[in-house]
N, CA, C and O atoms as a MOPAC input file, in Angstrom:
PM7 MOZYME 1SCF
protein

 N    -17.69300 1   -32.78700 1   -28.09000 1
 C    -16.32600 1   -31.92600 1   -28.29600 1
 C    -15.21600 1   -33.96000 1   -29.60100 1
 O    -14.91500 1   -35.15200 1   -29.54600 1
 N    -15.20500 1   -32.61700 1   -30.48800 1
 C    -14.93800 1   -33.58300 1   -31.69000 1
 C    -13.23100 1   -33.66700 1   -30.74200 1
 O    -13.01500 1   -33.06100 1   -29.69200 1
 N    -12.51700 1   -34.30500 1   -31.25500 1
 C    -10.91100 1   -34.61700 1   -30.69300 1
 C     -9.78500 1   -33.28500 1   -31.33300 1
 O     -8.66100 1   -32.99800 1   -30.92100 1
 N    -10.52100 1   -32.70000 1   -32.38200 1
 C     -9.34700 1   -31.29800 1   -33.20000 1
 C     -9.80600 1   -30.26800 1   -32.42200 1
 O     -9.11100 1   -29.30500 1   -32.09800 1
 N    -11.61900 1   -30.52900 1   -31.93000 1
 C    -12.06600 1   -28.65000 1   -31.06000 1
 C    -11.14400 1   -28.46500 1   -29.92000 1
 O    -10.73400 1   -27.37400 1   -29.52500 1
 N    -10.69400 1   -30.24800 1   -29.15800 1
 C    -10.12200 1   -29.59800 1   -27.73200 1
 C     -8.97700 1   -28.35100 1   -27.46200 1
 O     -9.02300 1   -27.48900 1   -26.58400 1
 N     -8.02800 1   -28.53100 1   -28.42400 1
 C     -7.51800 1   -27.27900 1   -29.16800 1
 C     -7.99500 1   -25.60700 1   -28.66900 1
 O     -7.68800 1   -24.73800 1   -27.85300 1
 N     -8.76000 1   -25.82400 1   -29.56500 1
 C     -9.32500 1   -24.24700 1   -29.31400 1
 C     -9.25700 1   -23.49400 1   -28.49900 1
 O     -8.64500 1   -22.43000 1   -28.41400 1
 N    -10.21400 1   -24.27800 1   -27.51600 1
 C    -10.54600 1   -23.20600 1   -26.03500 1
 C     -8.68900 1   -23.02400 1   -25.88300 1
 O     -8.55700 1   -21.86700 1   -26.28100 1
 N     -7.85100 1   -23.31900 1   -25.68000 1
 C     -6.49500 1   -22.80700 1   -25.40100 1
 C     -6.18400 1   -22.57300 1   -26.28100 1
 O     -5.53400 1   -21.58800 1   -25.93200 1
 N     -5.94100 1   -22.65000 1   -28.12400 1
 C     -5.62200 1   -21.20500 1   -28.07200 1
 C     -6.04600 1   -20.04500 1   -28.22500 1
 O     -5.19600 1   -19.20100 1   -28.50600 1
 N     -7.28800 1   -19.66300 1   -28.11300 1
 C     -7.53600 1   -18.37900 1   -28.44100 1
 C     -7.80700 1   -18.16500 1   -27.05900 1
 O     -8.53700 1   -17.20100 1   -26.82900 1
 N     -7.28300 1   -19.01300 1   -25.79700 1
 C     -6.35400 1   -18.21500 1   -25.21200 1
 C     -4.39100 1   -17.69500 1   -24.71600 1
 O     -3.64100 1   -16.99500 1   -24.03600 1
 N     -4.46600 1   -18.19700 1   -25.20800 1
 C     -2.72300 1   -17.79100 1   -25.88300 1
 C     -2.83600 1   -16.91600 1   -27.00500 1
 O     -2.32600 1   -15.80600 1   -26.85200 1
 N     -3.37100 1   -17.15300 1   -28.06500 1
 C     -2.74200 1   -16.73700 1   -28.83600 1
 C     -2.98000 1   -15.04200 1   -27.93900 1
 O     -2.00200 1   -14.59700 1   -27.33800 1
 N     -4.39800 1   -14.17400 1   -27.93500 1
 C     -3.40700 1   -13.19900 1   -27.41600 1
 C     -2.54600 1   -12.87100 1   -25.88400 1
 O     -2.18800 1   -11.72100 1   -25.62800 1
 N     -2.41100 1   -13.44500 1   -25.41100 1
 C     -1.81800 1   -13.80700 1   -24.47900 1
 C     -0.60000 1   -13.39900 1   -25.27200 1
 O      0.21200 1   -12.49100 1   -25.09600 1
 N     -0.71800 1   -14.41000 1   -26.27000 1
 C      1.21800 1   -14.02000 1   -27.15200 1
 C      1.20400 1   -12.64100 1   -27.64200 1
 O      1.93200 1   -11.81100 1   -27.09700 1
 N      0.75500 1   -12.45000 1   -28.21900 1
 C      0.59400 1   -10.89000 1   -28.71100 1
 C      0.66900 1   -10.33300 1   -28.01400 1
 O      1.85400 1   -10.63100 1   -27.86300 1
 N      0.44000 1    -9.36300 1   -26.95200 1
 C      0.56500 1    -8.62100 1   -26.10700 1
 C      2.26600 1    -9.26800 1   -25.33800 1
 O      3.28200 1    -8.66100 1   -24.99600 1
 N      2.10100 1    -9.91500 1   -25.32800 1
 C      3.19500 1   -10.49800 1   -24.64100 1
 C      4.89900 1    -9.59400 1   -26.18100 1
 O      5.94500 1    -8.95800 1   -26.05500 1
 N      4.03100 1   -10.20400 1   -27.39800 1
 C      5.04500 1    -9.72300 1   -28.44200 1
 C      4.62200 1    -8.12100 1   -28.04300 1
 O      4.84600 1    -7.95800 1   -26.84400 1
 N      4.14100 1    -7.03000 1   -28.60500 1
 C      3.96900 1    -6.29300 1   -28.64500 1
 C      4.79200 1    -5.62000 1   -27.55000 1
 O      5.62600 1    -4.84400 1   -28.01700 1
 N      4.78600 1    -5.67900 1   -26.64700 1
 C      5.45200 1    -5.47100 1   -24.56300 1
 C      6.73900 1    -6.06300 1   -25.18500 1
 O      7.45300 1    -5.14300 1   -24.78500 1
 N      7.45500 1    -6.72700 1   -25.73200 1
 C      9.25500 1    -7.17200 1   -26.25900 1
 C      9.01300 1    -5.60600 1   -27.21800 1
 O      9.19300 1    -4.42900 1   -26.90600 1
 N      8.68800 1    -6.05300 1   -28.07600 1
 C      8.78000 1    -5.04300 1   -29.40700 1
 C      8.94100 1    -3.49000 1   -28.16900 1
 O     10.02600 1    -3.13700 1   -27.70600 1
 N      8.10300 1    -3.05400 1   -27.97300 1
 C      8.01400 1    -1.67700 1   -27.46100 1
 C      9.32500 1    -1.78700 1   -26.86500 1
 O     10.12300 1    -0.91700 1   -27.21500 1
 N      9.76300 1    -2.72400 1   -25.98300 1
 C     11.02400 1    -2.55200 1   -25.38700 1
 C     12.11800 1    -2.64000 1   -25.25600 1
 O     12.98500 1    -2.41500 1   -24.41100 1
 N     11.95800 1    -3.17500 1   -26.65700 1
 C     13.36200 1    -3.18700 1   -27.62900 1
 C     14.28000 1    -1.93400 1   -28.37700 1
 O     15.41300 1    -1.65600 1   -28.77000 1
 N     12.87100 1    -1.40300 1   -28.25300 1
 C     12.63900 1    -0.03400 1   -29.53200 1
 C     12.78600 1     0.76400 1   -28.93500 1
 O     13.42400 1     1.60500 1   -29.56900 1
 N     12.44900 1     1.26000 1   -27.44300 1
 C     12.08500 1     2.43100 1   -26.61700 1
 C     13.86400 1     2.12300 1   -25.43500 1
 O     14.31200 1     1.49400 1   -24.47700 1
 N     14.14000 1     2.94900 1   -26.29700 1
 C     15.95400 1     3.88200 1   -25.72900 1
 C     16.36400 1     4.37700 1   -24.18200 1
 O     17.27500 1     4.12400 1   -23.39400 1
 N     15.31800 1     5.12300 1   -24.19400 1
 C     15.08400 1     5.77500 1   -22.42100 1
 C     14.37500 1     5.11300 1   -21.15400 1
 O     13.91600 1     5.73400 1   -20.19500 1
 N     14.37800 1     3.64600 1   -21.35200 1
 C     14.50800 1     2.18400 1   -20.56800 1
 C     13.07300 1     1.84800 1   -20.15000 1
 O     12.49200 1     2.93300 1   -20.20400 1
 N     12.36700 1     1.09400 1   -19.83700 1
 C     11.02400 1     0.23600 1   -20.05700 1
 C      9.95200 1     1.34900 1   -20.08700 1
 O      9.68100 1     2.54800 1   -20.02200 1
 N      9.48500 1    -0.11500 1   -20.25600 1
 C      8.03300 1     1.03200 1   -19.98100 1
 C      7.11300 1     0.86200 1   -19.14400 1
 O      5.96600 1     1.11600 1   -19.50900 1
 N      7.40900 1     0.28100 1   -17.49200 1
 C      7.30600 1     0.09300 1   -16.61800 1
 C      7.86900 1     0.87500 1   -15.67800 1
 O      7.78000 1     0.83900 1   -14.45100 1
 N      8.65400 1     1.82300 1   -16.64700 1
 C      9.55800 1     3.24300 1   -15.93300 1
 C      8.72600 1     4.23700 1   -16.18500 1
 O      8.98900 1     5.22500 1   -15.49900 1
 N      7.45700 1     4.42400 1   -17.18800 1
 C      6.87100 1     5.85000 1   -17.96800 1
 C      5.13200 1     5.63700 1   -16.81000 1
 O      4.22900 1     6.47300 1   -16.84400 1
 N      5.08500 1     4.08900 1   -15.74000 1
 C      3.54600 1     4.02700 1   -15.38300 1
 C      3.61300 1     5.35200 1   -14.27400 1
 O      4.55100 1     5.74700 1   -13.58200 1
 N      2.55000 1     5.73400 1   -14.38000 1
 C      2.00500 1     7.29200 1   -13.86500 1
 C      1.27300 1     6.70700 1   -12.15800 1
 O      1.13500 1     5.54500 1   -11.77500 1
 N      0.99700 1     7.71700 1   -11.58600 1
 C      0.08100 1     7.88200 1   -10.59900 1
 C     -1.93700 1     6.82600 1   -11.30400 1
 O     -2.60900 1     5.84700 1   -10.97800 1
 N     -1.96600 1     7.68500 1   -12.09300 1
 C     -3.00900 1     7.67700 1   -12.87800 1
 C     -3.96400 1     6.11500 1   -13.64100 1
 O     -5.11000 1     5.67200 1   -13.72300 1
 N     -2.10300 1     5.66700 1   -14.18600 1
 C     -1.51700 1     4.11300 1   -14.50100 1
 C     -2.15300 1     2.86000 1   -13.82100 1
 O     -2.55700 1     1.75700 1   -14.19200 1
 N     -2.04800 1     3.56100 1   -12.63500 1
 C     -1.43200 1     2.35300 1   -11.13800 1
 C     -3.33400 1     2.36800 1   -10.79300 1
 O     -3.90900 1     1.30200 1   -10.57600 1
 N     -3.78400 1     3.16100 1   -10.79500 1
 C     -5.11800 1     3.29400 1    -9.91600 1
 C     -5.47300 1     2.81000 1   -11.68300 1
 O     -4.41700 1     2.18000 1   -11.73500 1
 N     -5.83000 1     2.68600 1   -12.53200 1
 C     -6.34900 1     2.07600 1   -13.29100 1
 C     -6.17600 1     0.96900 1   -13.59300 1
 O     -7.20800 1     0.40600 1   -13.96000 1
 N     -4.92600 1     0.13300 1   -13.60900 1
 C     -4.72500 1    -1.22400 1   -13.85100 1
 C     -4.73200 1    -1.37900 1   -12.35900 1
 O     -4.06400 1    -2.41300 1   -12.35700 1
 N     -5.07600 1    -1.05400 1   -10.49700 1
 C     -5.99200 1    -2.01800 1   -10.02300 1
 C     -7.19300 1    -1.31100 1    -9.28600 1
 O     -7.47300 1    -0.95400 1    -8.14200 1
 N     -7.85000 1    -1.29500 1   -10.76300 1
 C     -9.51600 1    -1.05700 1   -10.82000 1
 C     -9.99100 1    -1.99800 1   -11.57400 1
 O    -10.90600 1    -2.81800 1   -11.49800 1
 N     -9.33800 1    -1.76700 1   -12.17700 1
 C     -9.44900 1    -2.72200 1   -13.29800 1
 C     -9.41800 1    -5.09900 1   -12.52700 1
 O    -10.17100 1    -6.07200 1   -12.57800 1
 N     -8.31200 1    -4.82400 1   -12.08600 1
 C     -8.22700 1    -5.59100 1   -11.49400 1
 C     -9.29700 1    -6.42700 1    -9.53800 1
 O     -9.50400 1    -7.44800 1    -8.88400 1
 N     -9.47400 1    -5.38700 1    -9.58900 1
 C    -10.71900 1    -4.97200 1    -8.30400 1
 C    -12.48000 1    -5.60800 1    -9.25000 1
 O    -13.38000 1    -6.43300 1    -9.09000 1
 N    -12.04900 1    -4.52800 1   -10.20700 1
 C    -13.51800 1    -5.02000 1   -10.45900 1
 C    -13.87300 1    -6.50100 1   -11.98700 1
 O    -14.82600 1    -6.69300 1   -12.74300 1
 N    -12.55200 1    -7.19500 1   -11.78700 1
 C    -12.24100 1    -8.43400 1   -12.72500 1
 C    -12.74400 1    -9.18700 1   -11.29000 1
 O    -13.42900 1   -10.21000 1   -11.29200 1
 N    -12.41200 1    -8.69100 1   -10.41100 1
 C    -12.24900 1    -9.85600 1    -9.19900 1
 C    -13.95200 1    -9.73300 1    -8.06700 1
 O    -14.52600 1   -10.35600 1    -7.17400 1
 N    -14.09300 1    -8.62800 1    -8.81500 1
 C    -15.63500 1    -8.58000 1    -8.19300 1
 C    -16.80800 1    -9.67000 1    -8.61700 1
 O    -17.48600 1   -10.46400 1    -7.96700 1
 N    -16.70100 1    -9.24200 1   -10.35900 1
 C    -17.43600 1   -10.02000 1   -10.97700 1
 C    -17.41400 1   -11.35500 1   -10.68200 1
 O    -18.37100 1   -11.96800 1   -10.20900 1
 N    -16.01700 1   -11.96500 1   -11.03100 1
 C    -15.42900 1   -13.12100 1   -11.03800 1
 C    -16.88100 1   -13.47100 1    -9.49800 1
 O    -17.80200 1   -14.27600 1    -9.63700 1
 N    -16.67300 1   -12.71000 1    -8.35700 1
 C    -17.07200 1   -13.10500 1    -7.05500 1
 C    -18.48700 1   -13.54500 1    -7.60800 1
 O    -18.84000 1   -14.72400 1    -7.57300 1
 N    -19.41800 1   -12.35300 1    -8.21100 1
 C    -20.48400 1   -12.37900 1    -9.08500 1
 C    -21.48400 1   -13.81400 1    -9.76700 1
 O    -22.69000 1   -14.01400 1    -9.90700 1
 N    -19.72300 1   -14.92400 1   -10.18600 1
 C    -20.15900 1   -15.55700 1   -11.19500 1
 C    -20.33300 1   -16.84100 1   -10.19200 1
 O    -20.03200 1   -17.89900 1   -10.74500 1
 N    -20.68800 1   -16.94300 1    -9.05400 1
 C    -20.19000 1   -17.63900 1    -7.71400 1
 C    -21.14900 1   -18.14100 1    -7.11800 1
 O    -21.37300 1   -19.26900 1    -6.67800 1
 N    -21.98700 1   -16.71200 1    -7.15200 1
 C    -23.24300 1   -16.44300 1    -6.29800 1
 C    -24.04000 1   -16.00400 1    -6.65600 1
 O    -24.12400 1   -14.83000 1    -6.29700 1
 N    -25.44600 1   -16.61600 1    -7.77400 1
 C    -25.92600 1   -15.94900 1    -8.64100 1
 C    -26.98300 1   -14.99800 1    -7.43600 1
 O    -26.84100 1   -15.29000 1    -6.24800 1
 N    -27.87800 1   -14.02600 1    -7.76900 1
 C    -28.55000 1   -13.32200 1    -7.81600 1
 C    -30.61500 1   -13.81500 1    -8.11200 1
 O    -30.33500 1   -14.97000 1    -8.43300 1
 N    -31.44300 1   -13.80200 1    -8.16900 1
 C    -32.43700 1   -14.20500 1    -8.58700 1
 C    -33.19600 1   -12.39100 1    -8.66200 1
 O    -33.73300 1   -11.95300 1    -9.67900 1
 N    -33.02100 1   -11.42900 1    -7.07600 1
 C    -33.29300 1   -10.47900 1    -7.42100 1
 C    -31.71400 1    -9.50000 1    -6.37700 1
 O    -30.94200 1   -10.08400 1    -5.61600 1
 N    -31.67900 1    -8.05700 1    -6.69100 1
 C    -31.35500 1    -7.25900 1    -6.10700 1
 C    -31.53700 1    -5.54200 1    -6.56800 1
 O    -32.63000 1    -5.08000 1    -6.89500 1
 N    -30.27700 1    -4.73200 1    -6.52300 1
 C    -31.04200 1    -3.47500 1    -6.43500 1
 C    -31.51100 1    -3.74900 1    -8.00300 1
 O    -31.24400 1    -4.74100 1    -8.68100 1
 N    -32.44100 1    -2.35500 1    -8.45700 1
 C    -32.62200 1    -2.33400 1    -9.88000 1
 C    -32.45700 1    -3.13400 1   -11.12100 1
 O    -31.97400 1    -2.83600 1   -12.21300 1
 N    -33.34200 1    -4.96600 1   -10.36200 1
 C    -33.28200 1    -5.75700 1   -10.28500 1
 C    -31.92700 1    -6.56500 1   -10.90700 1
 O    -31.99000 1    -7.72700 1   -11.30800 1
 N    -30.62700 1    -5.70600 1   -10.91600 1
 C    -29.16800 1    -6.30700 1   -11.30600 1
 C    -28.37400 1    -6.56300 1   -10.10600 1
 O    -28.51500 1    -6.01600 1    -9.01200 1
 N    -27.44400 1    -7.53800 1   -10.46600 1
 C    -26.63800 1    -8.27500 1    -8.83100 1
 C    -25.75700 1    -7.41000 1    -8.75500 1
 O    -25.16400 1    -6.61600 1    -9.48500 1
 N    -25.82200 1    -7.96600 1    -6.92900 1
 C    -24.83100 1    -7.31200 1    -6.51000 1
 C    -23.84200 1    -6.62700 1    -7.33000 1
 O    -23.97900 1    -5.41400 1    -7.49200 1
 N    -22.85100 1    -7.24700 1    -7.87700 1
 C    -21.62700 1    -6.94700 1    -8.97600 1
 C    -22.26100 1    -6.44900 1    -9.87200 1
 O    -21.59900 1    -6.27500 1   -10.89500 1
 N    -22.88400 1    -6.26200 1    -9.89600 1
 C    -23.15900 1    -5.61900 1   -11.17400 1
 C    -22.62400 1    -3.85500 1   -11.06500 1
 O    -21.73600 1    -3.20900 1   -11.62200 1
 N    -24.19200 1    -3.38200 1    -9.56100 1
 C    -23.99600 1    -2.14400 1    -8.67000 1
 C    -22.80700 1    -2.19700 1    -8.26900 1
 O    -22.20200 1    -1.16900 1    -7.96600 1
 N    -22.28600 1    -3.34200 1    -8.19800 1
 C    -20.91900 1    -3.01200 1    -6.97400 1
 C    -19.98000 1    -1.90500 1    -8.00400 1
 O    -19.57800 1    -0.77300 1    -7.73600 1
 N    -19.75600 1    -3.02800 1    -9.74500 1
 C    -19.59100 1    -2.32500 1   -10.63600 1
 C    -19.31800 1    -0.79400 1   -11.01200 1
 O    -18.36300 1    -0.01700 1   -11.00300 1
 N    -20.92500 1    -0.78100 1   -11.40800 1
 C    -21.22100 1     0.56800 1   -11.46300 1
 C    -21.25900 1     1.45500 1   -11.16800 1
 O    -21.44300 1     2.45600 1   -11.86000 1
 N    -20.92400 1     1.31200 1    -8.82800 1
 C    -20.15500 1     1.88100 1    -8.17600 1
 C    -18.89700 1     3.06000 1    -8.21300 1
 O    -18.62400 1     4.23800 1    -7.97900 1
 N    -18.18400 1     1.28500 1    -8.87700 1
 C    -16.49000 1     2.37900 1    -8.63600 1
 C    -16.15400 1     2.73400 1    -9.77000 1
 O    -15.01900 1     3.03000 1   -10.14300 1
 N    -17.34700 1     2.71900 1   -10.51300 1
 C    -17.06800 1     3.09300 1   -12.17700 1
 C    -17.42300 1     4.49000 1   -11.95500 1
 O    -16.77200 1     5.36900 1   -12.52000 1
 N    -18.55600 1     4.81800 1   -11.05700 1
 C    -18.36600 1     6.40900 1   -11.42800 1
 C    -18.08200 1     6.71200 1   -10.37200 1
 O    -17.99800 1     7.93900 1   -10.32100 1
 N    -17.88400 1     6.27200 1    -9.48800 1
 C    -16.50100 1     6.22600 1    -8.65600 1
 C    -15.13400 1     7.13500 1    -8.70800 1
 O    -14.59700 1     7.98600 1    -7.99900 1
 N    -14.87100 1     6.45000 1    -9.98700 1
 C    -13.35000 1     6.23700 1   -10.69200 1
 C    -13.50300 1     7.16800 1   -11.47800 1
 O    -12.45500 1     7.75800 1   -11.74100 1
 N    -14.48200 1     7.57200 1   -12.00800 1
 C    -14.86000 1     8.38600 1   -12.81900 1
 C    -14.74500 1    10.07800 1   -12.83600 1
 O    -14.33500 1    10.87800 1   -13.67700 1
 N    -15.67900 1    10.29500 1   -10.61200 1
 C    -15.11300 1    11.61000 1   -10.37100 1
 C    -13.29300 1    11.17100 1    -9.72100 1
 O    -12.64300 1    12.11400 1   -10.17200 1
 N    -12.71800 1    10.64400 1    -9.27500 1
 C    -11.44400 1    10.31000 1    -8.68300 1
 C    -10.25400 1    10.85700 1   -10.85700 1
 O     -9.47200 1    11.76100 1   -11.15200 1
 N    -10.76600 1     9.84100 1   -11.54400 1
 C     -9.82700 1    10.68800 1   -12.00300 1
 C    -10.26000 1    12.01800 1   -12.81900 1
 O     -9.32000 1    12.50200 1   -13.44900 1
 N    -11.37700 1    12.64200 1   -12.92600 1
 C    -11.72000 1    14.13200 1   -13.65700 1
 C    -11.83200 1    15.03500 1   -12.63100 1
 O    -12.32800 1    16.12600 1   -12.91300 1
 N    -11.43400 1    14.79800 1   -11.35400 1
 C    -11.38500 1    16.54700 1   -10.64900 1
 C    -10.08100 1    16.43200 1    -9.94300 1
 O     -9.63300 1    17.39100 1    -9.31400 1

């Protein structure tokens, strides 16, 4: 790896995060009715927790790779698909 290219992964991780921080900051300064977090509904909290849970499951799948599994996919993919299908049922009923 070249010396100049070592900063590339760091900049790729930092830029989206900085963009999100800037976007939230701009919204917070323009919104007069209070913080953006006060507008969270139960559905927003459910979606956020579900996304964190799915990310954790996929990370666990990266630690333990399978050669065979349900429908020739790993346990983590099957579990994420099951969570996704369950969440669709919960949100739309």
